[in-house]
All heavy atoms as TSV, in Angstrom:
chain	resi	resn	atom	element	x	y	z
A	1	ALA	N	N	-14.301	2.921	8.487
A	1	ALA	CA	C	-12.897	3.070	8.840
A	1	ALA	C	C	-12.326	4.252	8.073
A	1	ALA	O	O	-12.730	4.517	6.954
A	1	ALA	CB	C	-12.106	1.800	8.522
A	2	VAL	N	N	-11.395	4.951	8.683
A	2	VAL	CA	C	-10.714	6.079	8.039
A	2	VAL	C	C	-9.211	5.854	8.174
A	2	VAL	O	O	-8.713	5.683	9.284
A	2	VAL	CB	C	-11.110	7.423	8.691
A	2	VAL	CG1	C	-10.324	8.564	8.049
A	2	VAL	CG2	C	-12.627	7.668	8.558
A	3	LEU	N	N	-8.528	5.840	7.044
A	3	LEU	CA	C	-7.065	5.696	7.010
A	3	LEU	C	C	-6.454	6.935	6.402
A	3	LEU	O	O	-6.985	7.502	5.441
A	3	LEU	CB	C	-6.663	4.487	6.164
A	3	LEU	CG	C	-7.203	3.131	6.590
A	3	LEU	CD1	C	-6.756	2.084	5.605
A	3	LEU	CD2	C	-6.746	2.770	7.991
A	4	GLU	N	N	-5.328	7.342	6.931
A	4	GLU	CA	C	-4.568	8.452	6.361
A	4	GLU	C	C	-3.273	7.907	5.792
A	4	GLU	O	O	-2.443	7.373	6.536
A	4	GLU	CB	C	-4.255	9.509	7.423
A	4	GLU	CG	C	-3.443	10.675	6.882
A	4	GLU	CD	C	-3.080	11.677	7.969
A	4	GLU	OE1	O	-3.706	11.668	9.042
A	4	GLU	OE2	O	-2.152	12.469	7.731
A	5	VAL	N	N	-3.083	7.989	4.474
A	5	VAL	CA	C	-1.884	7.511	3.830
A	5	VAL	C	C	-0.754	8.458	4.204
A	5	VAL	O	O	-0.865	9.665	4.048
A	5	VAL	CB	C	-2.030	7.407	2.306
A	5	VAL	CG1	C	-0.710	7.033	1.618
A	5	VAL	CG2	C	-3.128	6.393	1.954
A	6	THR	N	N	0.345	7.878	4.708
A	6	THR	CA	C	1.459	8.689	5.179
A	6	THR	C	C	2.727	8.512	4.365
A	6	THR	O	O	3.673	9.251	4.541
A	6	THR	CB	C	1.769	8.382	6.654
A	6	THR	OG1	O	2.083	6.995	6.786
A	6	THR	CG2	C	0.595	8.734	7.547
A	7	GLY	N	N	2.763	7.519	3.491
A	7	GLY	CA	C	3.954	7.310	2.679
A	7	GLY	C	C	3.864	6.077	1.830
A	7	GLY	O	O	2.914	5.288	1.939
A	8	LEU	N	N	4.825	5.915	0.965
A	8	LEU	CA	C	4.917	4.748	0.087
A	8	LEU	C	C	6.152	3.951	0.497
A	8	LEU	O	O	7.130	4.501	0.973
A	8	LEU	CB	C	5.075	5.205	-1.377
A	8	LEU	CG	C	3.999	6.115	-1.908
A	8	LEU	CD1	C	4.345	6.541	-3.344
A	8	LEU	CD2	C	2.653	5.435	-1.864
A	9	ARG	N	N	6.075	2.653	0.268
A	9	ARG	CA	C	7.229	1.808	0.582
A	9	ARG	C	C	7.131	0.483	-0.163
A	9	ARG	O	O	6.044	0.100	-0.606
A	9	ARG	CB	C	7.353	1.557	2.072
A	9	ARG	CG	C	6.222	0.772	2.681
A	9	ARG	CD	C	6.458	0.378	4.125
A	9	ARG	NE	N	7.533	-0.576	4.171
A	9	ARG	CZ	C	8.498	-0.597	5.079
A	9	ARG	NH1	N	8.495	0.303	6.038
A	9	ARG	NH2	N	9.450	-1.478	5.079
A	10	ASN	N	N	8.233	-0.195	-0.268
A	10	ASN	CA	C	8.238	-1.546	-0.808
A	10	ASN	C	C	7.863	-2.500	0.326
A	10	ASN	O	O	8.338	-2.337	1.449
A	10	ASN	CB	C	9.620	-1.919	-1.330
A	10	ASN	CG	C	9.979	-1.147	-2.554
A	10	ASN	OD1	O	9.123	-0.718	-3.320
A	10	ASN	ND2	N	11.265	-0.961	-2.790
A	11	PRO	N	N	7.008	-3.461	0.058
A	11	PRO	CA	C	6.670	-4.446	1.116
A	11	PRO	C	C	7.892	-5.251	1.526
A	11	PRO	O	O	8.767	-5.523	0.687
A	11	PRO	CB	C	5.628	-5.341	0.450
A	11	PRO	CG	C	5.290	-4.733	-0.855
A	11	PRO	CD	C	6.331	-3.724	-1.186
A	12	CYS	N	N	7.960	-5.645	2.780
A	12	CYS	CA	C	9.066	-6.468	3.244
A	12	CYS	C	C	8.522	-7.869	3.601
A	12	CYS	O	O	7.340	-8.133	3.518
A	12	CYS	CB	C	9.749	-5.840	4.469
A	12	CYS	SG	S	8.744	-5.818	5.949
A	13	SER	N	N	9.413	-8.725	4.037
A	13	SER	CA	C	9.023	-10.110	4.307
A	13	SER	C	C	7.990	-10.223	5.436
A	13	SER	O	O	7.311	-11.253	5.524
A	13	SER	CB	C	10.258	-10.953	4.640
A	13	SER	OG	O	10.892	-10.447	5.800
A	14	LYS	N	N	7.850	-9.215	6.254
A	14	LYS	CA	C	6.859	-9.273	7.336
A	14	LYS	C	C	5.443	-9.386	6.804
A	14	LYS	O	O	4.530	-9.798	7.516
A	14	LYS	CB	C	6.990	-8.072	8.251
A	14	LYS	CG	C	8.260	-8.095	9.063
A	14	LYS	CD	C	8.027	-7.455	10.408
A	14	LYS	CE	C	9.264	-7.530	11.248
A	14	LYS	NZ	N	9.316	-8.729	12.034
A	15	ILE	N	N	5.235	-9.007	5.540
A	15	ILE	CA	C	3.890	-9.131	4.956
A	15	ILE	C	C	3.451	-10.611	4.919
A	15	ILE	O	O	2.278	-10.894	4.962
A	15	ILE	CB	C	3.841	-8.493	3.540
A	15	ILE	CG1	C	2.401	-8.247	3.114
A	15	ILE	CG2	C	4.589	-9.334	2.522
A	15	ILE	CD1	C	2.259	-7.395	1.873
A	16	ASN	N	N	4.430	-11.518	4.920
A	16	ASN	CA	C	4.113	-12.940	4.963
A	16	ASN	C	C	3.505	-13.358	6.298
A	16	ASN	O	O	2.925	-14.445	6.395
A	16	ASN	CB	C	5.338	-13.789	4.662
A	16	ASN	CG	C	5.699	-13.731	3.189
A	16	ASN	OD1	O	4.836	-13.581	2.328
A	16	ASN	ND2	N	6.978	-13.846	2.886
A	17	ASP	N	N	3.640	-12.520	7.343
A	17	ASP	CA	C	2.991	-12.818	8.630
A	17	ASP	C	C	1.483	-12.771	8.514
A	17	ASP	O	O	0.766	-13.420	9.256
A	17	ASP	CB	C	3.437	-11.820	9.719
A	17	ASP	CG	C	4.925	-11.975	10.062
A	17	ASP	OD1	O	5.530	-13.002	9.690
A	17	ASP	OD2	O	5.460	-11.055	10.710
A	18	PHE	N	N	0.974	-11.979	7.555
A	18	PHE	CA	C	-0.477	-11.904	7.334
A	18	PHE	C	C	-0.968	-13.120	6.577
A	18	PHE	O	O	-2.040	-13.637	6.846
A	18	PHE	CB	C	-0.837	-10.629	6.553
A	18	PHE	CG	C	-0.551	-9.379	7.332
A	18	PHE	CD1	C	0.568	-8.636	7.049
A	18	PHE	CD2	C	-1.404	-8.974	8.344
A	18	PHE	CE1	C	0.851	-7.473	7.769
A	18	PHE	CE2	C	-1.136	-7.832	9.061
A	18	PHE	CZ	C	-0.016	-7.077	8.781
A	19	ARG	N	N	-0.196	-13.550	5.569
A	19	ARG	CA	C	-0.534	-14.753	4.817
A	19	ARG	C	C	0.717	-15.261	4.166
A	19	ARG	O	O	1.424	-14.524	3.467
A	19	ARG	CB	C	-1.600	-14.452	3.740
A	19	ARG	CG	C	-2.147	-15.738	3.111
A	19	ARG	CD	C	-3.254	-15.456	2.133
A	19	ARG	NE	N	-2.645	-15.185	0.840
A	19	ARG	CZ	C	-3.165	-14.331	-0.047
A	19	ARG	NH1	N	-4.233	-13.649	0.217
A	19	ARG	NH2	N	-2.547	-14.146	-1.182
A	20	LYS	N	N	1.039	-16.523	4.385
A	20	LYS	CA	C	2.244	-17.143	3.843
A	20	LYS	C	C	2.248	-16.990	2.322
A	20	LYS	O	O	1.236	-17.242	1.655
A	20	LYS	CB	C	2.297	-18.613	4.223
A	20	LYS	CG	C	3.577	-19.289	3.811
A	20	LYS	CD	C	3.641	-20.723	4.287
A	20	LYS	CE	C	4.941	-21.349	3.814
A	20	LYS	NZ	N	5.059	-22.711	4.289
A	21	GLY	N	N	3.374	-16.530	1.765
A	21	GLY	CA	C	3.528	-16.384	0.318
A	21	GLY	C	C	3.026	-15.076	-0.241
A	21	GLY	O	O	3.099	-14.853	-1.454
A	22	LEU	N	N	2.509	-14.173	0.618
A	22	LEU	CA	C	1.933	-12.927	0.111
A	22	LEU	C	C	2.972	-12.038	-0.540
A	22	LEU	O	O	2.687	-11.405	-1.563
A	22	LEU	CB	C	1.229	-12.193	1.262
A	22	LEU	CG	C	0.391	-10.968	0.898
A	22	LEU	CD1	C	-0.674	-11.327	-0.118
A	22	LEU	CD2	C	-0.229	-10.374	2.146
A	23	LEU	N	N	4.187	-12.003	-0.014
A	23	LEU	CA	C	5.214	-11.173	-0.608
A	23	LEU	C	C	5.437	-11.533	-2.076
A	23	LEU	O	O	5.586	-10.666	-2.930
A	23	LEU	CB	C	6.543	-11.273	0.158
A	23	LEU	CG	C	7.689	-10.397	-0.348
A	23	LEU	CD1	C	7.319	-8.929	-0.299
A	23	LEU	CD2	C	8.958	-10.660	0.446
A	24	GLY	N	N	5.405	-12.821	-2.379
A	24	GLY	CA	C	5.598	-13.266	-3.760
A	24	GLY	C	C	4.495	-12.860	-4.690
A	24	GLY	O	O	4.658	-12.822	-5.917
A	25	GLU	N	N	3.347	-12.477	-4.121
A	25	GLU	CA	C	2.202	-12.045	-4.967
A	25	GLU	C	C	2.167	-10.555	-5.210
A	25	GLU	O	O	1.364	-10.096	-6.015
A	25	GLU	CB	C	0.887	-12.498	-4.308
A	25	GLU	CG	C	0.769	-14.003	-4.233
A	25	GLU	CD	C	-0.531	-14.432	-3.620
A	25	GLU	OE1	O	-1.533	-13.709	-3.755
A	25	GLU	OE2	O	-0.571	-15.507	-3.001
A	26	VAL	N	N	2.979	-9.786	-4.520
A	26	VAL	CA	C	2.905	-8.344	-4.677
A	26	VAL	C	C	4.053	-7.736	-5.492
A	26	VAL	O	O	4.245	-6.532	-5.490
A	26	VAL	CB	C	2.802	-7.621	-3.302
A	26	VAL	CG1	C	1.571	-8.012	-2.574
A	26	VAL	CG2	C	4.053	-7.862	-2.459
A	27	PHE	N	N	4.764	-8.592	-6.219
A	27	PHE	CA	C	5.763	-8.031	-7.131
A	27	PHE	C	C	5.772	-8.835	-8.418
A	27	PHE	O	O	5.298	-9.966	-8.493
A	27	PHE	CB	C	7.170	-8.013	-6.494
A	27	PHE	CG	C	7.797	-9.345	-6.283
A	27	PHE	CD1	C	8.503	-9.961	-7.293
A	27	PHE	CD2	C	7.718	-9.982	-5.060
A	27	PHE	CE1	C	9.099	-11.205	-7.104
A	27	PHE	CE2	C	8.285	-11.225	-4.858
A	27	PHE	CZ	C	8.995	-11.830	-5.877
A	28	THR	N	N	6.295	-8.197	-9.458
A	28	THR	CA	C	6.501	-8.856	-10.735
A	28	THR	C	C	7.965	-8.657	-11.126
A	28	THR	O	O	8.628	-7.755	-10.628
A	28	THR	CB	C	5.605	-8.265	-11.841
A	28	THR	OG1	O	5.881	-6.881	-11.974
A	28	THR	CG2	C	4.153	-8.478	-11.521
A	29	MET	N	N	8.450	-9.499	-12.006
A	29	MET	CA	C	9.810	-9.325	-12.493
A	29	MET	C	C	9.741	-8.925	-13.949
A	29	MET	O	O	9.053	-9.547	-14.760
A	29	MET	CB	C	10.614	-10.614	-12.333
A	29	MET	CG	C	12.041	-10.408	-12.759
A	29	MET	SD	S	13.218	-11.474	-11.937
A	29	MET	CE	C	13.149	-12.948	-12.876
A	30	ASP	N	N	10.436	-7.833	-14.301
A	30	ASP	CA	C	10.501	-7.350	-15.671
A	30	ASP	C	C	11.314	-8.346	-16.485
A	30	ASP	O	O	12.469	-8.608	-16.171
A	30	ASP	CB	C	11.144	-5.971	-15.694
A	30	ASP	CG	C	11.128	-5.345	-17.064
A	30	ASP	OD1	O	11.645	-5.972	-18.019
A	30	ASP	OD2	O	10.620	-4.226	-17.181
A	31	SER	N	N	10.689	-8.928	-17.490
A	31	SER	CA	C	11.359	-9.972	-18.289
A	31	SER	C	C	12.530	-9.425	-19.084
A	31	SER	O	O	13.437	-10.169	-19.434
A	31	SER	CB	C	10.351	-10.647	-19.225
A	31	SER	OG	O	9.795	-9.698	-20.102
A	32	VAL	N	N	12.551	-8.133	-19.357
A	32	VAL	CA	C	13.655	-7.538	-20.143
A	32	VAL	C	C	14.835	-7.170	-19.229
A	32	VAL	O	O	15.962	-7.581	-19.469
A	32	VAL	CB	C	13.173	-6.298	-20.919
A	32	VAL	CG1	C	14.320	-5.624	-21.654
A	32	VAL	CG2	C	12.059	-6.678	-21.883
A	33	SER	N	N	14.539	-6.391	-18.166
A	33	SER	CA	C	15.629	-5.903	-17.308
A	33	SER	C	C	15.986	-6.864	-16.182
A	33	SER	O	O	17.053	-6.784	-15.613
A	33	SER	CB	C	15.252	-4.557	-16.716
A	33	SER	OG	O	14.226	-4.699	-15.770
A	34	GLY	N	N	15.053	-7.748	-15.837
A	34	GLY	CA	C	15.272	-8.642	-14.715
A	34	GLY	C	C	15.064	-8.001	-13.363
A	34	GLY	O	O	15.355	-8.583	-12.340
A	35	GLU	N	N	14.550	-6.759	-13.365
A	35	GLU	CA	C	14.330	-6.044	-12.115
A	35	GLU	C	C	12.951	-6.324	-11.555
A	35	GLU	O	O	12.001	-6.583	-12.291
A	35	GLU	CB	C	14.503	-4.539	-12.339
A	35	GLU	CG	C	15.928	-4.144	-12.673
A	35	GLU	CD	C	16.086	-2.644	-12.817
A	35	GLU	OE1	O	15.159	-1.906	-12.428
A	35	GLU	OE2	O	17.126	-2.230	-13.312
A	36	PHE	N	N	12.854	-6.254	-10.225
A	36	PHE	CA	C	11.560	-6.448	-9.563
A	36	PHE	C	C	10.768	-5.148	-9.566
A	36	PHE	O	O	11.326	-4.071	-9.380
A	36	PHE	CB	C	11.762	-6.899	-8.095
A	36	PHE	CG	C	12.325	-8.279	-7.986
A	36	PHE	CD1	C	13.596	-8.468	-7.500
A	36	PHE	CD2	C	11.575	-9.380	-8.353
A	36	PHE	CE1	C	14.127	-9.751	-7.368
A	36	PHE	CE2	C	12.078	-10.665	-8.230
A	36	PHE	CZ	C	13.370	-10.838	-7.749
A	37	THR	N	N	9.477	-5.260	-9.774
A	37	THR	CA	C	8.570	-4.119	-9.678
A	37	THR	C	C	7.472	-4.485	-8.686
A	37	THR	O	O	6.827	-5.510	-8.833
A	37	THR	CB	C	7.912	-3.813	-11.051
A	37	THR	OG1	O	8.933	-3.552	-12.002
A	37	THR	CG2	C	6.983	-2.626	-10.941
A	38	PHE	N	N	7.329	-3.659	-7.642
A	38	PHE	CA	C	6.300	-3.925	-6.635
A	38	PHE	C	C	4.956	-3.387	-7.090
A	38	PHE	O	O	4.876	-2.314	-7.665
A	38	PHE	CB	C	6.709	-3.352	-5.300
A	38	PHE	CG	C	7.824	-4.106	-4.648
A	38	PHE	CD1	C	9.130	-3.686	-4.807
A	38	PHE	CD2	C	7.574	-5.235	-3.916
A	38	PHE	CE1	C	10.176	-4.401	-4.244
A	38	PHE	CE2	C	8.605	-5.969	-3.337
A	38	PHE	CZ	C	9.904	-5.538	-3.503
A	39	LYS	N	N	3.910	-4.137	-6.802
A	39	LYS	CA	C	2.554	-3.754	-7.163
A	39	LYS	C	C	1.907	-2.880	-6.099
A	39	LYS	O	O	0.854	-2.312	-6.339
A	39	LYS	CB	C	1.681	-4.995	-7.361
A	39	LYS	CG	C	2.129	-5.897	-8.476
A	39	LYS	CD	C	1.208	-7.083	-8.535
A	39	LYS	CE	C	1.659	-8.085	-9.576
A	39	LYS	NZ	N	0.794	-9.265	-9.581
A	40	CYS	N	N	2.466	-2.825	-4.915
A	40	CYS	CA	C	1.834	-2.089	-3.822
A	40	CYS	C	C	2.867	-1.629	-2.838
A	40	CYS	O	O	4.033	-1.921	-2.978
A	40	CYS	CB	C	0.765	-2.928	-3.147
A	40	CYS	SG	S	1.443	-4.335	-2.257
A	41	GLY	N	N	2.409	-0.987	-1.821
A	41	GLY	CA	C	3.247	-0.571	-0.728
A	41	GLY	C	C	2.905	0.825	-0.268
A	41	GLY	O	O	3.440	1.786	-0.784
A	42	VAL	N	N	1.956	0.933	0.647
A	42	VAL	CA	C	1.616	2.207	1.240
A	42	VAL	C	C	1.625	2.057	2.761
A	42	VAL	O	O	1.380	0.981	3.278
A	42	VAL	CB	C	0.243	2.763	0.799
A	42	VAL	CG1	C	0.225	3.106	-0.671
A	42	VAL	CG2	C	-0.891	1.822	1.136
A	43	MET	N	N	1.955	3.132	3.424
A	43	MET	CA	C	1.881	3.176	4.879
A	43	MET	C	C	0.701	4.095	5.221
A	43	MET	O	O	0.454	5.088	4.535
A	43	MET	CB	C	3.152	3.747	5.489
A	43	MET	CG	C	4.353	2.868	5.238
A	43	MET	SD	S	5.871	3.576	5.971
A	43	MET	CE	C	6.130	4.990	4.934
A	44	ALA	N	N	-0.021	3.731	6.270
A	44	ALA	CA	C	-1.167	4.555	6.660
A	44	ALA	C	C	-1.337	4.509	8.165
A	44	ALA	O	O	-0.908	3.575	8.839
A	44	ALA	CB	C	-2.437	4.054	5.970
A	45	VAL	N	N	-2.001	5.523	8.686
A	45	VAL	CA	C	-2.369	5.606	10.079
A	45	VAL	C	C	-3.891	5.409	10.134
A	45	VAL	O	O	-4.629	6.016	9.341
A	45	VAL	CB	C	-2.001	6.980	10.675
A	45	VAL	CG1	C	-2.519	7.144	12.084
A	45	VAL	CG2	C	-0.499	7.189	10.611
A	46	VAL	N	N	-4.363	4.578	11.042
A	46	VAL	CA	C	-5.793	4.388	11.232
A	46	VAL	C	C	-6.314	5.561	12.056
A	46	VAL	O	O	-5.937	5.730	13.211
A	46	VAL	CB	C	-6.108	3.044	11.932
A	46	VAL	CG1	C	-7.612	2.917	12.188
A	46	VAL	CG2	C	-5.593	1.874	11.106
A	47	ARG	N	N	-7.139	6.382	11.444
A	47	ARG	CA	C	-7.704	7.545	12.132
A	47	ARG	C	C	-9.027	7.201	12.834
A	47	ARG	O	O	-9.375	7.775	13.848
A	47	ARG	CB	C	-7.929	8.711	11.167
A	47	ARG	CG	C	-6.644	9.284	10.628
A	47	ARG	CD	C	-5.838	9.888	11.739
A	47	ARG	NE	N	-4.609	10.477	11.214
A	47	ARG	CZ	C	-3.619	10.830	11.977
A	47	ARG	NH1	N	-3.666	10.643	13.272
A	47	ARG	NH2	N	-2.544	11.355	11.451
A	48	ARG	N	N	-9.785	6.267	12.240
A	48	ARG	CA	C	-11.015	5.765	12.874
A	48	ARG	C	C	-11.177	4.318	12.463
A	48	ARG	O	O	-11.174	3.991	11.266
A	48	ARG	CB	C	-12.218	6.582	12.416
A	48	ARG	CG	C	-13.508	6.200	13.169
A	48	ARG	CD	C	-14.699	7.102	12.870
A	48	ARG	NE	N	-15.110	6.950	11.496
A	48	ARG	CZ	C	-15.285	7.955	10.635
A	48	ARG	NH1	N	-15.073	9.193	10.991
A	48	ARG	NH2	N	-15.675	7.733	9.407
A	49	GLY	N	N	-11.308	3.436	13.423
A	49	GLY	CA	C	-11.441	2.025	13.139
A	49	GLY	C	C	-12.823	1.697	12.604
A	49	GLY	O	O	-13.743	2.491	12.672
A	50	GLY	N	N	-12.961	0.522	12.048
A	50	GLY	CA	C	-14.220	0.065	11.522
A	50	GLY	C	C	-14.051	-1.259	10.798
A	50	GLY	O	O	-12.923	-1.740	10.644
A	51	ILE	N	N	-15.139	-1.808	10.357
A	51	ILE	CA	C	-15.098	-3.065	9.624
A	51	ILE	C	C	-15.034	-2.768	8.129
A	51	ILE	O	O	-15.807	-1.978	7.610
A	51	ILE	CB	C	-16.344	-3.919	9.944
A	51	ILE	CG1	C	-16.338	-4.286	11.444
A	51	ILE	CG2	C	-16.394	-5.170	9.077
A	51	ILE	CD1	C	-17.616	-4.943	11.916
A	52	VAL	N	N	-14.078	-3.416	7.472
A	52	VAL	CA	C	-13.918	-3.272	6.028
A	52	VAL	C	C	-14.050	-4.650	5.430
A	52	VAL	O	O	-13.395	-5.592	5.857
A	52	VAL	CB	C	-12.538	-2.674	5.660
A	52	VAL	CG1	C	-12.385	-2.558	4.157
A	52	VAL	CG2	C	-12.357	-1.325	6.362
A	53	ARG	N	N	-14.920	-4.770	4.431
A	53	ARG	CA	C	-15.191	-6.068	3.797
A	53	ARG	C	C	-14.843	-5.996	2.310
A	53	ARG	O	O	-14.873	-4.925	1.715
A	53	ARG	CB	C	-16.660	-6.429	3.974
A	53	ARG	CG	C	-17.066	-6.666	5.417
A	53	ARG	CD	C	-18.558	-7.049	5.503
A	53	ARG	NE	N	-18.944	-7.290	6.875
A	53	ARG	CZ	C	-19.430	-6.346	7.701
A	53	ARG	NH1	N	-19.604	-5.133	7.269
A	53	ARG	NH2	N	-19.778	-6.662	8.939
A	54	PRO	N	N	-14.558	-7.156	1.703
A	54	PRO	CA	C	-14.351	-7.179	0.251
A	54	PRO	C	C	-15.549	-6.534	-0.463
A	54	PRO	O	O	-16.695	-6.682	-0.041
A	54	PRO	CB	C	-14.249	-8.658	-0.088
A	54	PRO	CG	C	-13.799	-9.305	1.186
A	54	PRO	CD	C	-14.441	-8.500	2.296
A	55	ASP	N	N	-15.272	-5.799	-1.497
A	55	ASP	CA	C	-16.279	-5.119	-2.336
A	55	ASP	C	C	-16.889	-3.898	-1.677
A	55	ASP	O	O	-17.823	-3.312	-2.239
A	55	ASP	CB	C	-17.362	-6.101	-2.808
A	55	ASP	CG	C	-16.803	-7.209	-3.647
A	55	ASP	OD1	O	-15.892	-6.930	-4.483
A	55	ASP	OD2	O	-17.235	-8.358	-3.481
A	56	ASP	N	N	-16.429	-3.472	-0.485
A	56	ASP	CA	C	-16.891	-2.213	0.075
A	56	ASP	C	C	-16.435	-1.079	-0.835
A	56	ASP	O	O	-15.363	-1.139	-1.442
A	56	ASP	CB	C	-16.303	-1.962	1.445
A	56	ASP	CG	C	-17.033	-2.667	2.565
A	56	ASP	OD1	O	-18.084	-3.283	2.297
A	56	ASP	OD2	O	-16.561	-2.612	3.738
A	57	SER	N	N	-17.250	-0.041	-0.964
A	57	SER	CA	C	-16.823	1.117	-1.739
A	57	SER	C	C	-15.876	1.951	-0.880
A	57	SER	O	O	-15.879	1.847	0.350
A	57	SER	CB	C	-18.042	1.945	-2.180
A	57	SER	OG	O	-18.708	2.435	-1.046
A	58	ILE	N	N	-15.073	2.758	-1.554
A	58	ILE	CA	C	-14.136	3.638	-0.834
A	58	ILE	C	C	-14.341	5.063	-1.320
A	58	ILE	O	O	-14.841	5.300	-2.413
A	58	ILE	CB	C	-12.668	3.216	-0.986
A	58	ILE	CG1	C	-12.226	3.340	-2.456
A	58	ILE	CG2	C	-12.414	1.826	-0.463
A	58	ILE	CD1	C	-10.745	3.252	-2.631
A	59	GLN	N	N	-13.925	5.984	-0.509
A	59	GLN	CA	C	-13.940	7.403	-0.881
A	59	GLN	C	C	-12.552	7.941	-0.609
A	59	GLN	O	O	-11.986	7.719	0.467
A	59	GLN	CB	C	-14.961	8.163	-0.043
A	59	GLN	CG	C	-15.053	9.614	-0.374
A	59	GLN	CD	C	-16.088	10.344	0.485
A	59	GLN	OE1	O	-16.851	9.735	1.215
A	59	GLN	NE2	N	-16.104	11.640	0.371
A	60	VAL	N	N	-11.990	8.644	-1.579
A	60	VAL	CA	C	-10.645	9.212	-1.434
A	60	VAL	C	C	-10.797	10.726	-1.306
A	60	VAL	O	O	-11.456	11.352	-2.123
A	60	VAL	CB	C	-9.771	8.863	-2.674
A	60	VAL	CG1	C	-8.405	9.541	-2.561
A	60	VAL	CG2	C	-9.639	7.351	-2.815
A	61	GLU	N	N	-10.187	11.256	-0.285
A	61	GLU	CA	C	-10.173	12.716	-0.067
A	61	GLU	C	C	-8.754	13.178	-0.053
A	61	GLU	O	O	-7.922	12.618	0.665
A	61	GLU	CB	C	-10.867	13.061	1.251
A	61	GLU	CG	C	-12.327	12.675	1.311
A	61	GLU	CD	C	-12.958	13.012	2.656
A	61	GLU	OE1	O	-12.286	13.667	3.495
A	61	GLU	OE2	O	-14.097	12.593	2.864
A	62	THR	N	N	-8.460	14.207	-0.809
A	62	THR	CA	C	-7.134	14.800	-0.771
A	62	THR	C	C	-7.130	15.939	0.227
A	62	THR	O	O	-8.167	16.581	0.449
A	62	THR	CB	C	-6.698	15.307	-2.148
A	62	THR	OG1	O	-7.650	16.262	-2.609
A	62	THR	CG2	C	-6.568	14.181	-3.166
A	63	PRO	N	N	-6.002	16.199	0.866
A	63	PRO	CA	C	-5.940	17.312	1.790
A	63	PRO	C	C	-6.028	18.635	1.041
A	63	PRO	O	O	-5.814	18.675	-0.182
A	63	PRO	CB	C	-4.568	17.132	2.459
A	63	PRO	CG	C	-3.772	16.343	1.500
A	63	PRO	CD	C	-4.741	15.499	0.735
A	64	PRO	N	N	-6.331	19.701	1.746
A	64	PRO	CA	C	-6.369	21.011	1.060
A	64	PRO	C	C	-4.989	21.369	0.525
A	64	PRO	O	O	-3.971	20.964	1.123
A	64	PRO	CB	C	-6.820	21.976	2.148
A	64	PRO	CG	C	-6.663	21.274	3.452
A	64	PRO	CD	C	-6.640	19.811	3.173
A	65	PRO	N	N	-4.926	22.102	-0.594
A	65	PRO	CA	C	-3.619	22.510	-1.121
A	65	PRO	C	C	-2.865	23.358	-0.099
A	65	PRO	O	O	-3.475	23.944	0.765
A	65	PRO	CB	C	-3.978	23.340	-2.360
A	65	PRO	CG	C	-5.367	22.911	-2.713
A	65	PRO	CD	C	-6.026	22.533	-1.423
A	66	PRO	N	N	-1.558	23.454	-0.189
A	66	PRO	CA	C	-0.717	22.832	-1.209
A	66	PRO	C	C	-0.472	21.362	-0.896
A	66	PRO	O	O	-0.355	20.980	0.266
A	66	PRO	CB	C	0.591	23.620	-1.132
A	66	PRO	CG	C	0.664	24.071	0.300
A	66	PRO	CD	C	-0.784	24.278	0.752
A	67	HIS	N	N	-0.433	20.539	-1.931
A	67	HIS	CA	C	-0.134	19.119	-1.765
A	67	HIS	C	C	1.354	18.906	-1.872
A	67	HIS	O	O	2.062	19.652	-2.526
A	67	HIS	CB	C	-0.835	18.295	-2.847
A	67	HIS	CG	C	-2.311	18.413	-2.771
A	67	HIS	ND1	N	-3.089	18.524	-3.885
A	67	HIS	CD2	C	-3.170	18.442	-1.744
A	67	HIS	CE1	C	-4.356	18.611	-3.547
A	67	HIS	NE2	N	-4.441	18.576	-2.233
A	68	ARG	N	N	1.810	17.859	-1.240
A	68	ARG	CA	C	3.228	17.487	-1.415
A	68	ARG	C	C	3.268	16.041	-1.843
A	68	ARG	O	O	2.416	15.237	-1.472
A	68	ARG	CB	C	4.049	17.727	-0.140
A	68	ARG	CG	C	3.740	16.838	1.002
A	68	ARG	CD	C	4.655	17.229	2.171
A	68	ARG	NE	N	4.366	16.402	3.326
A	68	ARG	CZ	C	4.975	15.270	3.604
A	68	ARG	NH1	N	5.908	14.823	2.806
A	68	ARG	NH2	N	4.646	14.574	4.669
A	69	SER	N	N	4.249	15.706	-2.620
A	69	SER	CA	C	4.402	14.350	-3.137
A	69	SER	C	C	4.783	13.400	-2.015
A	69	SER	O	O	5.571	13.767	-1.114
A	69	SER	CB	C	5.480	14.304	-4.211
A	69	SER	OG	O	5.089	15.123	-5.293
A	70	LEU	N	N	4.254	12.178	-2.091
A	70	LEU	CA	C	4.695	11.126	-1.195
A	70	LEU	C	C	5.993	10.587	-1.722
A	70	LEU	O	O	6.177	10.419	-2.914
A	70	LEU	CB	C	3.657	9.994	-1.116
A	70	LEU	CG	C	2.327	10.369	-0.488
A	70	LEU	CD1	C	1.351	9.218	-0.611
A	70	LEU	CD2	C	2.517	10.725	0.979
A	71	GLU	N	N	6.927	10.306	-0.838
A	71	GLU	CA	C	8.225	9.797	-1.273
A	71	GLU	C	C	8.377	8.350	-0.870
A	71	GLU	O	O	7.936	7.941	0.167
A	71	GLU	CB	C	9.337	10.662	-0.642
A	71	GLU	CG	C	9.206	12.097	-1.069
A	71	GLU	CD	C	10.458	12.887	-0.776
A	71	GLU	OE1	O	11.514	12.280	-0.568
A	71	GLU	OE2	O	10.355	14.118	-0.806
A	72	ARG	N	N	9.018	7.582	-1.731
A	72	ARG	CA	C	9.265	6.162	-1.450
A	72	ARG	C	C	10.286	6.066	-0.350
A	72	ARG	O	O	11.258	6.797	-0.303
A	72	ARG	CB	C	9.762	5.452	-2.699
A	72	ARG	CG	C	8.715	5.424	-3.793
A	72	ARG	CD	C	9.225	4.692	-5.015
A	72	ARG	NE	N	9.258	3.257	-4.856
A	72	ARG	CZ	C	8.185	2.464	-4.889
A	72	ARG	NH1	N	6.980	2.980	-5.036
A	72	ARG	NH2	N	8.286	1.153	-4.782
A	73	VAL	N	N	10.059	5.086	0.552
A	73	VAL	CA	C	10.979	4.867	1.674
A	73	VAL	C	C	11.906	3.739	1.327
A	73	VAL	O	O	11.545	2.773	0.732
A	73	VAL	CB	C	10.181	4.535	2.940
A	73	VAL	CG1	C	11.106	4.137	4.047
A	73	VAL	CG2	C	9.305	5.675	3.314
């Protein structure tokens, strides 16, 4: 499978459609400030489908320069 990361975002409640309670597992609460910190949240386009299994290795390729920063949505 080939995925192209297109942006960063905070997960929304729709993530619970994949597995009940998943949203509660992808954030932590800062005990000092009381603010939520998300552990994940990326958007991607599937460029080539395939089977992905737990413990599969991955390869990360960056596009040719110049690079631009991904911005949070």
